[in-house]
C-alpha positions in Angstrom: 1.1 -26.7 38.5 1.7 -28.1 35.1 -0.7 -26.5 32.3 -1.2 -26.7 28.7 -1.9 -24.2 26.2 -3.2 -25.4 23.1 -2.8 -22.8 20.6 0.1 -20.5 20.5 -0.9 -17.4 18.3 -1.5 -14.0 19.7 -3.9 -15.3 22.7 -2.4 -18.4 23.7 1.4 -17.0 23.5 0.7 -14.5 25.8 -0.7 -17.0 28.2 1.6 -19.6 28.0 4.1 -16.6 29.0 2.2 -15.4 31.3 1.4 -18.2 33.5 4.9 -19.5 33.5 6.2 -16.4 34.6 3.9 -16.7 37.7 5.1 -20.1 38.7 3.3 -22.8 36.5 5.2 -25.0 34.0 3.9 -24.5 30.7 3.6 -26.8 27.4 2.8 -24.7 24.4 0.9 -26.7 21.8 0.5 -25.5 18.3 -0.1 -27.1 14.4 2.6 -24.0 12.9 6.1 -25.7 13.4 7.5 -22.1 12.4 5.8 -20.5 15.3 6.9 -22.9 17.8 10.1 -22.6 16.5 10.1 -19.2 16.9 8.7 -19.5 20.5 11.3 -22.1 21.6 13.9 -19.6 20.7 12.2 -16.8 23.0 11.3 -14.7 19.8 7.9 -13.7 19.7 6.4 -13.8 16.3 4.0 -11.0 16.6 4.6 -7.4 18.2 3.3 -7.3 22.2 5.5 -5.2 24.8 6.8 -7.1 27.4 6.2 -10.5 25.7 9.8 -11.4 24.8 11.1 -10.6 28.3 8.5 -13.1 29.5 9.5 -15.5 26.8 13.1 -15.5 27.2 12.8 -16.4 30.8 10.4 -19.0 30.6 12.6 -20.8 28.1 15.7 -20.4 30.2 14.1 -21.3 33.3 12.8 -24.5 31.8 9.3 -23.5 33.1 8.6 -22.8 29.4 8.2 -25.1 26.5 6.7 -25.1 23.4 6.0 -27.9 20.7 3.9 -29.5 17.5 3.0 -32.6 19.7 -0.6 -32.7 21.4 0.3 -35.9 23.1 2.9 -34.1 25.1 -0.5 -32.4 27.0 -0.7 -35.6 28.4 0.8 -35.0 32.6 -0.9 -31.4 32.7 -3.6 -31.1 34.9 -5.1 -27.7 33.6 -5.7 -27.2 29.5 -6.1 -23.8 28.3 -7.6 -24.2 24.8 -7.4 -20.4 23.1 -7.3 -20.5 19.6 -8.8 -18.1 17.0 -12.3 -17.9 16.2 -12.6 -16.0 12.6 -15.6 -14.5 10.9 -17.2 -16.6 8.4 -15.9 -16.3 4.7 -20.0 -16.7 3.4 -21.1 -14.8 6.1 -21.1 -13.0 9.3 -20.9 -15.7 12.3 -17.9 -17.2 14.1 -16.1 -20.0 12.3 -15.4 -22.7 15.0 -13.6 -24.9 12.7 -10.1 -24.4 14.7 -11.9 -25.0 18.1 -13.6 -28.2 17.2 -10.1 -29.1 15.7 -8.0 -28.2 18.9 -10.5 -29.9 21.3 -11.2 -33.1 18.9 -6.9 -33.4 19.0 -7.1 -32.9 22.9 -9.5 -35.1 23.9 -7.7 -38.3 23.7 -5.2 -37.1 26.0 -7.2 -35.8 28.7 -7.4 -37.5 32.1 -10.5 -38.2 34.8 -10.2 -35.1 37.0 -8.4 -33.0 34.3 -9.9 -28.8 33.7 -10.0 -27.8 29.9 -10.5 -24.1 29.9 -11.7 -22.9 26.9 -10.3 -18.9 26.3 -11.3 -18.5 22.2 -14.6 -15.9 22.0 -17.6 -18.3 20.9 -21.2 -18.1 20.5 -23.6 -18.5 23.4 -24.4 -22.1 23.6 -20.6 -23.4 22.1 -19.2 -24.5 25.6 -22.4 -26.6 26.8 -21.9 -28.6 23.7 -18.5 -28.7 24.4 -18.5 -29.9 27.9 -20.2 -33.3 26.8 -17.5 -34.2 24.5 -14.6 -33.3 27.2 -17.0 -35.0 30.1 -16.8 -38.3 27.9 -13.1 -38.2 29.1 -14.1 -37.8 33.1 -12.4 -33.9 32.5 -14.4 -31.0 33.2 -15.1 -27.7 30.8 -15.1 -24.5 32.1 -15.3 -21.5 30.1 -12.7 -18.3 30.8 -13.1 -15.6 28.7 -9.9 -13.5 28.3 -9.8 -9.7 28.2 -6.8 -8.9 26.8 -5.9 -5.1 25.1 -3.3 -5.5 22.3 -0.3 -3.8 23.6 -1.3 -4.2 26.8 -2.1 -7.8 27.2 1.0 -9.2 29.2 -0.1 -7.1 31.9 -3.7 -7.4 31.6 -2.9 -11.7 31.5 -1.1 -11.3 34.9 -3.0 -8.8 36.4 -6.7 -8.9 35.3 -9.2 -6.5 36.2 -11.7 -9.4 36.7 -11.7 -13.6 36.4 -14.8 -14.8 34.8 -15.6 -18.6 35.0 -17.8 -20.6 33.2 -18.6 -23.7 35.1 -20.9 -27.0 35.2 -23.8 -27.5 38.0 -22.4 -29.2 41.2 -19.4 -31.0 42.9 -17.2 -30.8 39.5 -17.6 -27.4 38.5 -17.0 -26.3 42.3 -14.0 -28.2 42.1 -12.8 -26.9 38.8 -13.5 -23.1 39.5 -11.0 -24.0 43.0 -8.4 -25.6 40.5 -8.8 -22.0 38.3 -8.5 -19.9 41.7 -5.4 -21.9 42.4 -4.2 -21.5 38.8 -4.5 -17.3 38.8 -3.3 -17.4 42.6 -1.5 -14.0 42.4 -4.5 -12.0 40.9 -6.7 -14.2 43.7 -4.7 -13.2 46.3 -4.7 -9.7 45.5 -8.4 -9.3 45.7 -9.2 -9.4 42.1 -12.9 -10.4 41.5 -13.9 -13.8 40.6 -16.9 -14.5 39.2 -17.8 -18.2 38.9 -21.1 -18.4 36.6 -22.7 -21.0 34.0 -21.4 -21.4 30.8 -23.9 -18.9 28.7 -23.2 -16.3 30.8 -19.3 -16.9 30.5 -19.8 -16.5 27.0 -22.1 -13.6 26.9 -19.6 -11.7 29.2 -17.3 -11.7 26.7 -19.5 -10.6 23.6 -21.0 -8.2 25.2 -18.3 -6.4 26.8 -16.9 -6.2 23.3 -20.4 -5.2 22.2 -20.6 -2.6 24.9 -17.2 -1.0 23.9 -17.9 -0.9 20.1 -21.2 0.9 20.8 -19.9 3.4 22.8 -17.2 4.2 20.5 -19.8 4.3 17.6 -22.1 6.8 19.7 -19.4 9.1 20.0 -18.4 8.8 16.4 -22.7 9.1 15.7 -22.2 12.5 17.3 -19.5 13.4 15.2 -21.4 13.0 12.8 -24.0 15.6 13.7 -21.1 17.8 15.0 -20.2 17.9 11.2 -22.8 19.4 10.4 -23.4 21.7 13.4 -20.3 23.4 13.8 -20.0 21.9 17.4 -16.6 20.3 18.4 -16.7 16.6 19.3 -14.0 16.7 21.2 -15.5 18.9 23.9 -18.5 17.6 23.7 -16.7 14.2 25.0 -15.5 15.8 27.5 -18.3 17.1 29.1 -20.4 13.8 29.3 -17.6 11.9 30.1 -17.4 14.0 33.2 -20.8 11.9 33.8 -19.7 9.3 36.2 -22.7 7.2 34.8 -20.8 7.7 31.4 -17.4 7.8 31.9 -14.6 9.3 29.7 -12.4 6.1 28.4 -13.6 5.2 24.8 -15.5 8.7 23.8 -12.5 9.4 21.6 -14.0 10.5 18.2 -12.2 9.4 15.1 -11.6 7.0 12.6 -13.2 3.9 14.0 -12.3 0.9 15.5 -10.8 -2.1 14.0 -8.4 -5.0 14.9 -9.2 -8.8 14.8 -12.2 -8.5 17.9 -14.0 -6.1 18.0 -15.4 -5.9 14.3 -15.9 -9.8 13.9 -17.4 -10.5 17.6 -20.1 -8.0 17.1 -21.2 -9.2 13.5 -20.9 -12.9 15.2 -22.9 -11.8 18.2 -25.8 -10.4 15.5 -25.2 -13.3 13.4 -25.8 -15.7 16.7 -28.9 -13.7 18.3 -30.4 -14.4 15.0 -29.9 -18.0 15.0 -31.4 -17.9 18.6 -34.7 -16.0 17.1 -33.8 -13.1 19.3 -31.8 -10.4 16.6 -34.0 -8.0 17.2 -32.4 -7.8 20.6 -29.3 -6.6 19.0 -30.1 -4.8 15.8 -28.5 -1.9 17.2 -25.1 -3.7 16.4 -25.6 -3.3 12.9 -25.8 0.3 13.4 -22.8 0.1 15.6 -20.8 -1.5 12.6 -22.4 0.7 9.5 -21.0 4.1 11.4 -17.5 2.8 12.7 -17.1 1.9 8.3 -19.0 5.5 7.6 -16.0 7.1 9.9 -13.6 5.4 7.4 -15.5 7.1 4.4 -15.6 10.3 6.1 -11.4 10.2 6.6 -10.9 9.4 2.8 -13.4 12.3 1.8 -11.7 14.8 4.3 -8.2 14.3 2.4 -10.2 14.7 -0.6 -11.7 18.0 0.4 -8.4 18.9 1.8 -6.6 18.2 -1.9 -9.1 20.4 -3.6 -11.6 17.5 -4.8 -9.0 15.3 -6.6 -6.2 13.3 -4.7 -5.5 11.4 -8.2 -1.1 12.1 -8.7 -0.7 13.5 -5.1 1.0 12.1 -2.7 -0.3 11.3 0.6 1.3 10.1 3.9 -0.4 7.7 6.1 0.7 7.6 9.6 0.0 4.0 11.0 -0.8 0.6 9.6 -2.0 -1.2 12.5 -5.3 -0.6 13.8 -4.0 0.6 17.0 -0.2 1.4 18.9 1.8 -0.8 20.5 0.9 -3.7 17.8 1.7 -4.7 14.8 -2.0 -6.1 14.0 -3.5 -4.8 10.7 -6.3 -6.8 10.9 -8.8 -4.7 9.8 -7.3 -1.9 9.9 -8.9 1.8 9.1 -5.4 2.9 8.2 -4.6 0.3 5.6 -8.3 0.2 4.5 -8.0 4.0 4.2 -4.7 4.0 2.3 -6.1 1.6 0.0 -8.9 3.4 -0.9 -6.8 6.7 -1.6 -4.8 4.1 -3.7 -8.1 3.1 -5.3 -8.5 7.2 -6.3 -5.0 7.7 -7.7 -3.0 8.9 -4.8 0.6 7.8 -4.5 0.4 6.7 -1.0 2.7 5.9 1.5 2.7 4.1 4.5 4.8 4.3 7.7 4.5 2.1 11.1 6.9 1.3 13.7 6.4 -2.1 13.8 3.3 -3.0 11.4 5.1 -2.7 7.9 5.8 -6.4 7.2 2.1 -7.5 7.6 0.2 -4.8 6.0 3.2 -5.6 2.9 1.7 -9.4 3.0 -1.8 -8.0 3.0 -1.6 -4.9 0.4 1.7 -5.4 -1.3 0.2 -2.6 -3.6 1.0 -0.1 -1.6 4.3 1.8 -0.6 5.6 1.5 2.8 8.7 3.5 3.8 9.7 2.6 7.8 11.3 5.8 8.8 8.6 8.8 9.3 10.5 11.6 8.1 11.1 9.8 5.0 7.6 9.0 4.5 6.6 12.1 5.1 9.2 14.4 2.6 7.0 15.8 -0.3 3.9 14.7 1.0 0.8 16.8 -0.3 -1.4 15.4 2.4 -1.1 14.0 5.6 -3.7 11.5 7.4 -2.6 10.2 11.0 -4.6 7.1 11.6 -2.4 4.9 14.4 -1.5 7.2 17.4 2.0 5.9 17.8 4.0 8.8 20.2 6.5 8.9 17.3 3.2 10.6 15.3 1.2 12.0 17.9 3.8 13.5 20.7 6.7 13.5 18.8 5.9 15.0 15.3 5.9 19.1 15.8 3.5 20.8 13.0 6.9 23.3 12.2 8.9 19.9 11.9 6.3 18.4 9.7 6.1 21.4 7.6 9.6 21.4 6.7 9.3 17.9 5.2 6.1 17.9 2.9 5.4 20.0 -0.1 1.5 20.7 1.0 0.2 21.5 4.1 -2.9 19.6 4.3 -3.2 16.9 7.9 -6.5 15.3 8.5 -6.4 13.9 11.9 -7.9 10.9 12.3 -7.6 10.6 16.0 -8.4 13.8 17.0 -4.8 13.5 18.7 -3.3 16.8 17.2 -3.5 20.6 18.6 -5.5 22.0 16.0 -4.7 25.8 16.6 -1.0 24.5 16.8 -1.2 22.7 13.3 -3.3 25.9 11.5 -0.9 28.6 13.0 2.0 26.2 11.5 0.4 27.0 8.1 -1.3 23.8 8.4 -5.0 23.3 6.9 -6.2 21.2 9.5 -9.4 18.8 9.5 -10.4 16.8 12.8 -13.5 13.9 12.7 -16.0 15.9 13.9 -14.2 19.2 14.9 -14.9 22.7 13.0 
């Protein structure tokens, strides 16, 4: 099947490469010439495991192309639109400028019978408005939200845990759902749940999933705040309640909190949309979820200050990690960089290291010092703050080796990833998040 993918940022590039890998002919379309040139050379413009291999395979086989020419969408029977919806600069609502622009650019190139599949995370009610514009061309809009995890996006696209398709009522909706079943034929054939809904439900599935995950993370971090004043250990607490099948252990990892380009802005946009709908009270808890998350960053910084005797002025602090999570170079709303900037503002000599994210971090915060090599970054540090759980920091760094490099022996474990006893035995003053 011939597909077009409008918008070849993170979501679009992964989707285009994955669709080509399962047998479709794909044309990726983006307004950024440099991005298109890189993708045409099978070079991923961002770090995502598995993506370079898919790009090379698709480009070499001729089943994957990239262009800036929107007219090349003509001839495709299914058009995926996956552009970004950042937070508005003037408030918490989602900025739909890129979504509206993408649809307006695509409309002249649609044919009767085409299917347009929206993948962007949008406020509920957006698809119904866009559907009216798409219908004027004889095409049908469906809403097909993505549930990708950065670092595992290729796997999640090819082998998703569920497929959600919001369609209009009637024959056109039924036909469009069948078209999407064909597009995702390998996943459908293996029995992946294929859930057909109305537009509003499909939009809400995405934002409510993100809201639930954010809430679960902030819940355990709220328990960490209580643990810190009672002497309890939140890691043991999480283990104990995680055995309850109604609760589950995933996303009960206490630490410095979540970041990235999705959860923070999506829960804020969800709350803003609920206010517009007159139901702000229904999601008031999301504001506290956000507040708890930001407080954990404050807490990590304060632990570094406390560990260095009440002041970090003139002290060297090494931050292990710049990306908001491992297996990514995404530094959007990164807790690591937030903590680094705060410590820098308090007068510390801050050195940030990360296996993949330093170029992006440097563009965002050029005032910080960046060192690619882990051991060089650790040398002569007075304190160490672990934020991003790359294996090179979490599994491959022993407390004894770290002690041979640093000047001080203060470690703040922003992800509760280290064995506290092992680090203390090696002479470190160890601080966890919600641990005694």
